N, C-alpha and C positions, 0 to 999 in steps of 0.2 A: 601461520603454522606451516602451510605447504611450502613456502619459500625456505623456511628453516629446515624442513625435512630434506628438501632438495640440496641444500648447501651442506648437509651433514655427510661426512665421509664414512664409509664402512671401515671396520678394522682392517689393518693391512693383511694381505694374503698370508704372510709369514705367521701372523698370530692365529689366523683361522686354520691353518694347516696343523697347528698343535692341538686342535680339538680332539679329545679322546672319546667323545660320546657320539652316538648316531645323531644326525641333525636332520630335521624335517623342515624344508623350505616350502612355505605355502605362498602361492601367488594367485591372483584373480585376473582373468583376461580383461575385465572392464575397469580395473582400478587405474585411474589416470595419474595418481600420485606415486604409485609403486609399479613401474613397468615390468612386464614379464621378462624382458631382456635383462634387467638387473637381477632378478631372481635366478635366471639361467646362469649368469656369470657367477653369482654367489654360490650356487650349488656345485660348481666345478672345483671349488677350493677345499673345503673340509674333506678329510679322507673318507668319511662314511656319511655323505650327504645324500638326501633323496629329495627330489623336487616334485611337488604336486601342483599343477595348474588347474584351477577350477573355472567354470563358466559363471557360477553364482556363489554367493556367500553360503548358501545352504549346502553346497557340495562339500564343504570342509567341516561341517558340523556332524561329528559322529553321534550315533544314537547311544543310549545308556550302556549297551553291552558291546559296542564296536570300538575298534581302535581307529586312529586317524587314517585318512586315505593314503594309499601308497606306502604305508609303513610296513616293513617286512614283518611277517607273522611272528618271527622269532625275536623281534625287537619291539616289545610293547612300550609305549610312552608312559612314564610315571612322573607326576607333578611333585612327588615328594622326595 
């Protein structure tokens, strides 16, 4: 599975630049399969992207009344 993920290309920058919604990129410092450097590159492309790098998985788990970390207060994430 790790080899398959490593061999998978991200969408082309041209496609990512057409994203019209705010995009939250989450990365974890200790994730060996998804390097922070890749998340940093990815976060530079969509026009309204925000990057949050956490030290632990718990750092990106919002509580029941919280929004995701580093998400602008005026842009609340909605799964619907």
